[in-house]
C-alpha positions in Angstrom: 0.0 0.0 0.0 1.3 3.5 -0.9 2.3 5.8 2.0 -0.3 8.5 1.1 -3.2 6.1 1.1 -2.2 4.2 4.2 -4.4 5.6 7.0 -1.8 4.8 9.7 0.9 6.8 7.9 -1.1 9.7 6.4 -0.1 12.2 9.1 3.5 11.1 9.0 4.3 10.6 5.3 7.7 12.2 5.0 9.2 10.4 8.0 8.1 7.0 6.6 10.7 4.6 5.1 9.9 5.9 1.6 11.8 9.1 2.2 14.3 8.2 5.0 17.2 8.3 2.5 16.9 12.0 1.9 18.4 13.2 5.2 21.9 11.8 4.6 21.9 12.2 0.8 21.1 15.9 0.9 23.3 16.6 3.9 26.3 15.0 2.1 25.5 17.3 -0.9 25.6 20.5 1.3 21.9 20.9 2.0 20.5 21.8 5.4 17.0 20.9 6.7 15.0 24.0 7.7 11.5 22.7 7.8 10.6 19.3 9.1 6.9 18.5 9.4 5.2 15.2 8.8 3.9 16.3 5.4 6.2 19.1 4.5 10.0 19.3 4.4 12.4 22.0 3.0 16.1 21.9 2.6 18.2 24.9 1.6 21.6 24.9 0.0 24.4 25.9 2.4 25.8 29.3 1.3 22.8 30.0 -1.0 19.6 30.2 1.0 17.6 31.1 -2.2 18.1 27.5 -3.5 15.7 25.1 -1.9 14.5 21.5 -2.3 10.9 20.9 -1.1 8.5 18.0 -0.7 4.9 18.8 0.2 2.2 16.2 0.6 -1.4 17.2 0.0 -3.4 14.6 1.9 -6.8 15.9 0.6 -5.9 15.4 -3.1 -3.5 12.5 -2.3 -0.6 14.2 -4.2 3.1 14.6 -3.4 4.6 17.9 -4.8 8.4 18.0 -5.3 10.3 21.2 -6.1 14.0 21.7 -6.7 16.2 24.4 -8.2 17.1 24.4 -11.8 20.8 24.5 -12.6 22.2 27.9 -13.5 18.8 29.5 -12.9 16.9 31.4 -10.2 13.8 29.3 -11.0 12.4 26.1 -9.4 10.9 23.1 -11.1 7.8 21.7 -9.5 6.0 18.5 -10.3 3.5 16.2 -8.6 3.0 12.5 -8.1 0.2 10.2 -7.1 2.4 7.7 -5.2 5.3 7.8 -2.8 7.1 5.2 -4.9 7.0 7.5 -8.0 8.0 10.5 -6.0 10.9 8.6 -4.4 12.1 7.2 -7.7 12.0 10.7 -9.3 13.9 12.3 -6.4 16.6 9.5 -6.6 17.0 10.1 -10.3 17.3 13.9 -9.8 19.7 13.7 -6.8 22.8 14.2 -9.0 21.4 17.6 -10.1 21.1 18.9 -6.6 
């Protein structure tokens, strides 16, 4: 069962096993956690607080929104997913760009 449809986990989505890999991976790339809520996390790049990586879970619409900075740009790219698995896979694929 996916983490956003599992009633036991719906209030604690981002601390589930699906996203536990983020903390160490982003820390090793120079990112710092600035917001840590069960359905919303934000990391900022050390030395450049305007760059941020964000995951926000909308429990009403059952969507996971992922936002990250575009290289050599002041803009963010934001996309959404219907499952934690798809969001996690996307984040893992984009990790080299962060």
